N, C-alpha and C positions, 0 to 999 in steps of 0.2 A: 341390514336386518332382513330375514326371509319374508317374502311377500305374504305367505300364508299366515305368519305370526302377526304381521301388521293388520291384516284383514280380520284375524281372529280377535285381536284386542279391540278393534273398532266394533266388531259384532258383540263382544261381551259388554261393552260400555253402553249398548242400547237397552240393557236390562230385560230384553225379551228374546234372547237368543234361544231358539228351540232346535229340536233334532233336524228338521228339514234344512235349516240354514247351515248347520254344522256339516250335514251330509253333502250339501252342494259345495261348500268350501273345500272339504277334504277330497272330494272326487276330482278336483282340478289339479291335485298334486300327487303324482304317481308314487313318489317315495313315501309320502305320508299314508297313502292308501295301503301300500304294502305293509307298513308298520301296524296299522289298525287291524288288518286281516290276520297278521301273524299273532297278535295278542288274542284276538277273538277266537282263533283256532287252537290256542294253547290249552293245556290240560286244566288250567284254572277255570276256563269258561266253557270248554267243549268236552262233553263226556263221551260222546260217540265218535265214530271215525268219519262222519260226513262233514265235508268242508262247507262253510257258510260264506255267502257273498257279503258285499260291503253293507248293504242295507240291514241285513240280519246281524252283522257284526256290530253295527252302531247300536242296534236295539239291545243286544246282549251285554254290551259294555256299559251302557248308560252314559248320560250326558256328562257327569262329573269326571268319569274315567277318560272319556274322549278328550275333554278340555285339558286334562293333565297330560295325556300322551302327546297331544299336538304342541302344547307349550314346551314341554321338556325336549321332545325330539327336535323341534326347530332350534332351540337354544344350543343343544349339543352339536347339531350339524354345523351351525354357524361358528361357534367358538372352538370346536375341535380342529377347525381348519386354520386357526391363527398360526402365524409363523412360529416355529420352534416348539409348538405344542406336541409334535410327534416325537421329539427327543426328550420330553420331560414326563416324569411320573405324575399323572393327573388323578390317580385314584383317590387320594385324600381330598383333593380339591373338589371333585364332583360329589364325594360322599358328604362333605360339609355343605355344598350347594343344595343337594337334594334334601338334607336334613333341615336347613333353613327354610326351604320351600314348603315342606309339609308342616313344619311348626307354624310358619306364617299363615298358611291356609287354615289350620285348626284354630289359631288365635283369632283370625278374622271372623270365623263362624261364631265363636264365643262372644265376640264384640258386636255381632250383627252388622259387620261391615258389608256394604252393598256389593263390592266387587271382590269376591273371594279369589277368583282366578288371578286377578291383578296382584293380590297379596302373594299368591304362589309364585308368580313370575318375579316379583320384587325380591323374594327370598332366594330364588334360583340365581338371580343376577347380582346379588348384593356385593359379591367380591369379584365381579368380572373385570374390575380395574386391575387386578393382579395379573390376569392373563394379558391385558393390554400392555402393561409395563414389561412383562416378559417378552412380548412380541416386539416391542419398541427398543428395549435396551437389554438384550439377553445376557450380555457379558456382565453388566453392572448389577442385574437383578437376580441372576440365577441362584446366588447363595442365599437369598432371602425369600425366594418364591414359596418355599415350604416352611418358612418361619412362623412362629406363633403370631396370630393376628391380634395385635394390641397396640396401645399408644406408642410403645417403643418402636414398633415397625413403621408406623406413620412418620415418626420423627426422623428415622434413618432414611426413609424414602424421600422426605422433603430435603434433607441435607445432600443426598447423593444425586437425586434426579430432579429436584425442584418441583416435585408434584407427588401427592400421595395416591394410593390405589383408590381411595374413596373419590378423590377429585377426577382421576382418570376414568373411573367407571361412570360417574355422573356426566362427564364431558361426552363420552361415547354414546350414552343413552339419549342425551339431549339432541344429538345429531339425527335421531329418528323422528323428531318433531311430534312426539305423542302428547295428546291432551290429557296429561296424567302427572301425579306427583311421584312417579316411578324414579326419576333421576334424583329427586330430593331425598327419597328414602335410602338410596345408595350413598349419597353424599354425607348424610348425617348419621350413619349407623354406628359411628364411634363417638358421637357426642355424649356428654354426661346426661344422665336421666333428668337432672334438675332443669336443663335447658329445653327439654322436650315436653314440658307439661302442657303447653298450649299448641303443640305441633299437630299436623294433620295425622289422622289415625294410621295411615299407611306408614308414616315415618316411625311412629311408636311401635307398630307391629314388627317392622324389620329390625329395629333395635332390640326388641325382646328375642326375636329368632336368632339374631347374631350372638347374644349372650348365652342362650340355652345351648347352642351348638359349639361355640368356641370357648366359653367361660363358665361351664357348668360347675367348675370347682370354686366359683365365687358366688355362693347362694345369696348373699346379701344384695349383690347387684341384680341378680336374676329376679328376686322377689320384688325389689324396688321397681324394676321395669315392668313386671307383671301387674303390680298395683296401678301403674300409670295407664295400663290397658284395661283396668277393671277386672282382672282375672285373679281369683284366689289361689292359695297354695294347693288345694285339693285338685282343682281343675288343671293347674299347672303340672301336677304329677301325672294326670291322665294324658296330657299332651306329650310329655316326655316318654311315657311307656308306649304310646302308639307310634311315636316317631320312628323308632328303630325298625319296627316291622314294616311300616310304610316305605321307608327308604329302601330296604332290601327288595320289597315287591316292585317298586318303581324301577330299580336298577335291573331286575330280571326282565321286566317288560321291555325296557329300552335297550337291552343287550349291552349294558355297561358292566364290566367286570370290576367289582370292588373287593375281590379277594385280597386279603392282607392289608387293606386300607387302614384298619385299626392298629396295625403294628408300626405304622409310619409315625415316628415321633416328630412333633413340631418343635424345633430348637428355638431359642431366643434369637431375635434379629441381631445381626452384627454389622458393623461398618466394613465394607469391602476394603481390601488393602489398597493403599494409594497407588495410582498408576504412574509409571515412569513418564514424566512430561515430554521428554524427547521422543520416546517411542510412541506416545499417544499422538503427538503432533505429526510424526511421520505417518502413522496409520491414517490419520485424518486427511493428510495431503494426498496419499495414495488413493484413498476412497474417493476424494473429491475429483481427482484426475480421471478415475474410471467413470464416475457419474457424468462428468462433463463430456468425455469422449463418446460415451454411449448416447448422451443427449444430442450431441452434434450429428451423429450418424442418423439418429431418428428424425431430426429436422430435415436433413439432406434428402431423406427418402420420400418426403412429402411431395405431392403433385400440385404445383401451382403456388403462386406467391401467397394467396390468402391462407391456404392450408399450412404453409410453412410458418407464417406469423402466428396462427392459432396454436401450432405445436410449440412455438417458443414461449408464448404466454402460459400455456398449460404446463410446460416443464418447469417454468419459473415458479408457478404457484405450488407445485408439488415439492420442489427442492427447497424452497425458502419459506413455505407456508404463507405466501401472499394471499390476502383476502381476495384481491382482484389485481389484474395487471393489464396494462395497455402499452402500445408501441407507437412512438413518434419517429418517423424517418426523415432524413435530410432531404430537402427539396432539390430539384436539379441545379438551382443557382448556388446552393450551399449557404444561403442566407437565413434559412428558417427550418424549424422542425415542424412537420405537418402530420396530422393524424391519418391513420389508415383505416379503411372500412373493413375491419376484421374482428371477429369475436363479439364481445359485449360493446354496447354504446356505439354501434356503427354509425348511426346518423349524426350524432354530435361530434364524434371523432373525425369523420370525413370532412368537417368544416373547421377543424381546430388547427391553430398554428401558433408557434412561439418563435419570435425573432431571436437569432443568435447574437446579434450585436447589442442586445440590451441585457443588463444584469438580472440574474435570477437563478434559482436553484437548478432548474433543468438545463438552462443554457450553459451554466457553469460546468455541469457534468459533461456536456458534449464538447465544449470548447477546451476545457482543461483535461478532458479524457480521464476522469477518475470517478469512482463511485461516490455518490453524494447521498447522505441521509438527512432528513429534515422533518421537523414537526411543525404543524400549523400553529402560528402564534409565537414561535421562537425567533422569527425574523420577519421583516416586511415582505409581503408577497405582491406580485403584480396581478392584474385581473385574470390573465390567462392561467396563472398558477392556481389562483383561488378556484377558478372554474374546474381545473383538473382535480383538485382536492374533493370538490363536490361530486364530480363524475365518479371518482374512485370510492367515495363514501367512507373516507378514513381520516384519521388525525395525523398520521405519519406516512412518509413515502420513502422508498429506496430508488434512486435513479442510477441505472446501470448503463454506461455508454457501450454501444455495439461497435467495437473496434476491429477493423479488418486491415491489418498492416498499419499504414500511416493515415488511413481514412476512417472517419467516424460515420457510420451508416445511419445512426440514429440513437435513440435512448429508449430503454425499457424501463417503465415506471411501475413499481409494485406498491400496493397499499398494505400497510402493516399496522398492528397495534403498537402504541408508543412504548410499551414495556419490552417489546422485542428488539428495539433498536440497539441496545448494548450487545446482544447476541449477534446481530447482523454486522455490527462494527467489527467484531472479532472475525467474521467470515468475509471480509471485504475482498481478500484474495480469491476466495471461491466465487464470489459474485462477479468479479472482473474476469476470471477464467471462463465463467459461464457466458458473459457478454462477448468475449473474444471468439469462443467456439461457435456461438449462435451467429455472430456476424460473418465468420468465415464460411459457415455452411450456407448462409443466406446469399453472400456475394457469389460463391461458386455456383450455386443452383440457379441464381438469377442470370448469371452470365451464360450458362449452358442452355437453360430452358426458356428464359424470358426475353433475352436480347433479340434473337431472331424473330420471335413472335411479335414483339413490339415494333421492330423494324418493318415487318411485312404489313402490320396493321397501320403504321404511320404512312407508308407509301400508298397503301390502298385508300386511306382517307384523303391523301393529297390528290390522287388521280380521280377519286369520286367527286371531290370538290371542284377540281379543275374541269372535269367533264360537264358538271352542271353549269359552271360559269361559261364554258365554251358554247354550250347549247344556247345559253341566253344571248351571248354576244353574236353568234352566227345569225340569229334572227334579224339583227340590224342590217348587215349587208345583203342578206337574202331579200328582205323587204325592199331595199333600194334597187336591187337587181330586178325584182318583179315590177316595180313602178317604171323603171327605165325601159323595160321591155315593152310596156304599154306606150311609152313615149316614142320608142323606135317604130312600133307598128303604125302609129299615126303619121310619123314623118315619112316613112317609106311609102305609105299610101299616097302622100302628097309629093313624093319624089324629092324630098328635101335632104340636104346633106346630114349625115349622122356620125361624122368623125368624132365630135366631142362626146356624144353619148357612148359610142363604142369604147372610147378611152376610159370613161368612168366605169363602164361595165367590166373592162379588163382589170381595173384597179380593185373593184369590189370582189371580183372572183379571186384575185390574188390574195385579198385580205381574208376571205373564207379559208383558203388553203393555209395561210399563216396561222389562223386561229386553231384550226384542227391540228396542224403540225405542232402547235404549242403543247399539246397533250403529252408528247414524248420528250419535251424539253423543259426540265425543271430548273435549269441553270438561270442565274440572274442575268438581266439584260445588260447590254454593253453600254456603260455609262460614258464612253468616250464619244458617242454620237452627239451631234449638235442639231437642235431643232428650232426652226423659226416659228414662233407662236402665231404671228399674223398669217403666215402662209397656211398653217394647219386650220386656223379659224376660217379662212376663206374657203378652203377645200370642204369643210364640214357644211358651211352655209350653202355652198354651191350644190351639194348633194340634196339638201333639204328643199331648196327653192325650186329645183328642177322637177320635183315630184309633188305628190299630194301630202307629203309629210308636214309641210309648213303652210297652214291655211292663210288666206289673205287677212283674216281677222287678227293675226298675230304679227306685231311689229318687232323687228330685231334691230337693236342698236349695237354697233361695235366701236369701242374706243381703244385704239391701239397706239402705243408710244413707238416712235421711231427707234429709240434706244431706251432701255435694253429690250430686245425682242428675241434674244436667243437663249435657250436653256440647254442643259446637258441632259440627254435622254433620247429615247426612240420616238419619232414622230407618229408612228402607228399607235403606240400606247396613248399618247396625248389625244389622238383622233378618237380612239375608243372612249376615252373619258368624256370628251365634249359631245360625242354622239349620244351617249347615255344621258348626260345632264340636259342637253337641249331637248331631247325626246321627252324626258320627264316633265320639263317645263311646259312644252306644248300640250301634253296630255293633262296637265294640271289646270289649263285654261281653256276649256271647251268653248267658252263664250268669247274668247279672244283676250288679248292683253299685250304686254310688252316684255321682251327678253333683252337683257343687256349683257354683252360680253366685253370685259374691260381688262386692259393691262395696266396695273397700278404701279409698276416700276419695282425697284429694289426694296427688299426687306431683310434686315439683319436679325436672325433668330438664333440665339445661343451661339454667337460667333460664327455663324454660317450665313452665306449670302444666297438669297432666293429672289426669284421674280414672282410677283403676286398676280395671278390670273383669277378673275371673278366672273361667275356666271349667275345672274340673278333674274328673277321674274316677278311679275305683279300678281301672281296667283293668290289663292286663299291661305297659303302656308301649309306646313306639314301637320298631319294628325299627331296628337300627343303620343300614341303608341308607337308610331313610326319614328318620331323624334327621340323617344326614349331608347330605342335600339337602332340608332340612325344608320350605322354602317355594318350592321349584322343582317343576315338573311331574315327578313320579316314576312309575315303573311300579308301580301298586297291585296288591295281591293280590286286590282285589275284582273282580267281573265287570262288564263293560260297557265301551262304547267310550270314554267320557269319564271313567272313574274314574281317580283319581290326580291330579286337578287341584284337589281341594278345598282343601288347605292353601295351594296357590299362589294360589287365588282369594281366600282369607281375607287373605293377606298383601297382595295388590293392593288389596282393599277397605279395609283398615286404612290403607294408604298414601294412598288416595284421601280418607280422612277426616283426613289429616294427623296420623295417630297412629303408634304403635310397638307391636310385638308381640314377645314372647319366649316360649320354651317350656322347661319342665323336665320330664324324663321318666325314669322308672326302674321297677323292679319294683313299687313301691307305687302306680303310676299316672302320669297325665300331666296337666300343668297349663299352660294357655295364659294368659299375663298380658298384657292389652291396655291400653295407655295412650292415652286419648282426650282431645283438647283440652278443657279445662274451660271452661265459660261464664264469661268473665272479668268480666262486669258484675254477677255475683251470686255471691259466694264466701262460703259460711257455714261455721261450725265443724262438724265431724262430731259425730253423736250416736250413742247405742248402736244397734247393728244390729237390724233387724227380721228374725226367723227364721220362715220358712214352709216347708212341705213339701207 
């Protein structure tokens, strides 16, 4: 609907629309301004040769004429652009529309109806449903567009199109969301007078206007409708005599040529000849193929995955009249359909998932790769499906699998009214063709545009994460090197041998190089290496004891078994794990305490053999927020840019060794239990533990 007409109706409904408000509204529309100036400068209003401006034009025309011109011109501009209107003779249609408009306006004045202009608009639009049917079904409706407007026409419309022009016109006007009975007046203008006795005045006015214009040869009906409006026969004659003059005048002002309109005879409505079912099906198939092909090209032209998915849902809503539509895509594992954050309901859909290994309407459509139609209540639904019905706000759904070759990329779900399911059932082939074309376009575009971008982003994330972890880990050997330099300085001053310290420094410098070099190596570690747990524990404690890292107030107990003491994996990774855990334990006990490192022997977990290594302390335990996100990067209470990554790194290193880690924590302390793959070619029985401190 033209914006100027919407604003004008809103203005008229305020009951105090004056010339300043009308002038301000018209001045914003160049086309409407030109129309007002043309009428005001015509011979009917301008006697001299001097042209007048907009303000003077409005004054000379008067409020009533201005309202009439704005309403009429807006309606004609809108509906003359309907498809197929250019190839159809509309003279008789617009003559009847103008006639009903001026009759409705005069009747409203006689009835003291508050909104006279609304009555004029209702009369002008009372048969707009016929234009809508012509635009929608030109082949089926062309023979009856000029037919006599009576009950026979409505019956034939219902049989051939399943909708009458009164219903079509009301549906169209309801889409404008007006606070008015305008749509009702269009819907009921064919109703018998007896049913309209208590109807709203606007409905009775339009019924009278329709009878005067289309059925003046049935005076009994006209008089009965006039009586319903409280209009006597004498006043009715006055309305009819003025109507012809007002219609000609309005048509002249609006530039509408009604020459010969009276000579166009309205024939009785007829049933169109039955179509050849084979030819009709062939035409439908060709049309569907063209629509699907064009739609696929349109989707493929979209930039980015989000825009493509939005184009798919938008196309589905247009082609199949879905009230709303959403898309669920198959997750990387192929075990579930997950929502995508595109279009409507982004937040809820982004967290939505339906398992494919469980029975259900949507899962069936994806697994069996066929279009599925369903109505709520017709069969048991899972919670996820009930949620989806509520998200869509509908009682019925159409599930269309998105098939690309042998792969189902996901399912498009459209919400529809239950009464439309039989029609969609007939169009299942069209629905599936749509799904195939959409999936093909999506797969091609994603592989061409999205794969490289996702790969780059994934690698960038890996290196970014690896860099943060390396920076965190490098701090440990650098701190050890710094402390050992202090020890070296003291020993050299006393001229004591420093061979042991130099060896440790070389080891830690090499470890720094290995950590930094790891940035360029994303390959898994060599699982064929064998590491002696006791030896690594001794190396770690030697580092801590020779520096200020391990204060005298902290006691360290080591319980090692003679067998098993070897695990499959890299000793440097195990060393990093232990350095982090021991360092965390020391920092957790500033007032002193006890740390225990124990080898608890073999553990069989899910038919795999591990060696259990436990690092525990007598500290206060982990904070609840840390424990809740134990092995993720958390906000630590320690100072420093990279603090808070330690346990996350430990978890990653254990996984890199193909091991498992668990934690127990409470007021009595914290214990980390690590399962490392046992060396399988040499498994011995455990012997009593060796205790050192």
